N, C-alpha and C positions, 0 to 999 in steps of 0.2 A: 362500475355501475352494474347492478344486478339486472338480469334479463326479466322482462315482463312475460307472463304466460301467453299474452295475446300478441306478442311481437312477431311479425313475419320477416321483416328485414332488420338486422342488427349490424351497425357499423361501429367499430371501436378503433380509436387511435389511427384513423386512416390518413396516410400521407402520400402525396403524389408530387414528386419533384422532377422537374425537367432540366437537363443540363444546357448550358449555353457557354460559348467561348471555347477555348482550348489552347493548345500550344502555339497555333499559328495566329491567334487573335488575343493573346494575353492570358491572364489567369482564368481558369475555368470556374464557373459559378453555377448556381442552381436557382431556378424559379420554383418557389414553393406554392404551386397552384392549389393544393389542398394540404393543410398543415395541422394534422392532429384532430380530425373530426370524429365526434361520437353522434350517432343518430339512430333512431328507431322509427320504423313505420309499422303500425299495427294492422292486423287483419281487417280488411274492409274499409279502411279509412283513406281519405285523400289528404296527403301531407304536402304542404306547400314549402318550396325552397326558393327564397327570394333574395335577390342581390343585384347590384349593378353589373354591367358588362365587365368581365375580367375578375370577378369575385371568386371564381372557381366552381360555381354551381353546376355548369354543364360538365366539366371534368369529373366532378363527384358523381353526377348521375350516370355517366358512362362507365365509371370505374366499378360501380356496384353491379354492373352487368358484365364485367370483364371485357369491355370494349377498349378500355384503357387499363394498363397493368399498374396497380399500386406499388409504391416504393416500400411501404410498411403498413402494418395494421391488419385488421380482420374484418371480413364481411361474411356474415352468416345469413342464409336464407332458409327459413323454416327449420332452423337448427343445423343446417349443413354448411360446412366451411367451403364457400364458393371458390376461394383462392387456392384450395388444395385440389380442385378438380381439373381434369385435363381430358382431351380427346373425346371419346364416346360419352363419358360421364358428364362432361361440360355441355356437350350438344344435347343430351337428354334433359339436363337441368334447365337449359335455355327455353324449353317449351313452356316453362312456368313463369318466365319473365320476359317481357317484350318492351320495345321502345317506339315512341312516335316522335318524329323529328319536327323541327321548326318549318322546314320547307318540304312539303309533300311532293312537289314536282321533281325534286332531285332524288327522292327515295323511291319513286315509282318509275319503272322502265317505260319510256315513251313508245316502245315498239309492241307492247302487250295491251290487249283489251282488258278492261276491268275484271271481267270474268276470270281470265287467266291469271291476273295478278293475285286475286284472292284465292284462287284454286291452287296456286303453286305450293304454299305451305301445307295445305291439306293433303296434297299428293306426296310431297317430300317426306312428311312425317307420318303418313298412313293414318291420318286422324279419322277419316271416314272412308268407306269403300268407294270405288270409282263410280258406281251407279248412284251414289248419294251426294256426289260433289256439287252438282248444279243446285240441288235443293238446299244444301248448306250455304252455298254462295248467296242464294236469294235470301236466306234467313239472316246472314250477316249484313247484307245491304239494308234489309229492313231494320236491323238493330241500330244502324247509324242513320236511319231516316232517308235512305235513297230508294227510288222506285226501281222495279225490275229492269226497265229498259236501259238503265245505266250499265248493265252487264256488257253491252256491246259497244260502249264508247271507249275512246282512248283518253289518257290523262290530259292531253292538250285540248280536248273538246269540252273540258269541265272547268268550272270556276275554282278559285283557290280553296274556298270552303268545301266544295264537293270533293276535291282531291284529298283534303284532310280527312273527310269522312271515310274515303276509301282506305287511306293509310291506317285509320283506326280499325276498320273492318278487317284489314289484312292482319294487323297485330292480334285482333281477337280471334282470328281463325285458329290460332295456336291454343286457344282456351287457357290463357295464362291466369295466374293468381295475382300477378303484380305487373304494373305498367309504369314505365318512366315516360312522362309526357314533357318533352324538352322544348319549352317555349312554343307550344302547339298553336297558339292563336296570335302571336306577336306580328305575323306578316299579313294578318287579315283585317278587313274593315271592322269597325266597332260593332255594327249590327251582326256581322257574320261571326265575330268572336263570341257573342252571346249564344248563338246557335250551337257552336262547337262545344262551349262549356256545358250547355244543356245536354248534349249528346253524352259527354263524359259523366255528368251527374246521373243520367239515366242508366248508364252502364253500371255505375257503382251501386245504384239502387236495385237493379234487376239481377245482376250476377255476383255482387259483393266483391268486386275486384278492388284490390288496394292500389294506390297510385302515389308516386313521387312526382308532384307537379312543379316543374321548374319555370320560373318567370321573373321578370324584373318589375312587374306591374302589381302594386299592392291592391288596386281595385279588383283585379282578377283573383288574387289570393282571398280577398274578403268574400268574393262570390262563391268560390269553389272549395276552399280548404277547411278541413276540420281542425288541423293544427298547422303551425308554420314555424320554420326556422329561418333566421336572417343570417346571411353569409357575407363576410367582409374580409377581403385579403386572405382567402383560404381558410378562414376559421368561422365556426358558428358562434355568433356573438349574442344571440337571444333565441329562445325557443319557448313554445307554449301553445295553449289554445288560441286560435286565430283572433277571436274577439278580445281576449285579454291582451295579446301582444299589440293589436292595432289601437285599442282604447287606452292602454296603460303601458306604453313602451318604456322600458327601463334603460336600454343602451342608447348612448348619444347618436350612434349611426342609424339605428332604427328611427329615432326621432327625426333625423335629417331626411331620411327617405319619406317619412310620412308628411313632413312639412313641404317637401318638394312636390309630392303627389297632390296634396290638397291645394297647393298654390296654383297648380295647372288647372284643376277642375273648378 
């Protein structure tokens, strides 16, 4: 598959296999969590990756950031082979891609105030001078719709939606070009989900960041994604513009997901 000139992330033939069993438990086998995936995320777009629990979507999302090491395949970010990087080169590249996890409480230190949590990556990577850190923290809080007084709160003093806003602000402190959002609204109430989706859409509009948005919820995909890929048993079974896939699904698994979602609503 030839590369598009506007492709920011290119995944080719990606495989992630995990061993199980061994000599003490019988014959060794392999779980094919991701099994030969091709994927492209274009600059400035929100790309939805949807599938049921166990489909491999979270493993794929972490692999493109090198949080999980692939078994085989290629991952290129802005033309650079991410899998070939190591040490200082990989740390430098990671400034350009970040992740927001499903549970913000587990990803934020309970011992640090919000100001310190957001300032930490600014200091670690020398993104702004020391005398500009507080101003930048305030800017980032504003970017995700939080008032300045939240600087002095701790994560346990905030709601789930507010903590997720902090997690997004912390990721944006790195000024990334690409964000993996791994089920970022699935643990939130429906009304709060809409607020966080609006935050992400506004980020995309204001700074042009590209996103890989991972979810099991087709209603969320319909709300936020420009294009979507459907993942089933480690493989991409359907991909295309979101409207086309949801209105004219071709793969039986996609049709089953749509039928289940529409039966609930």
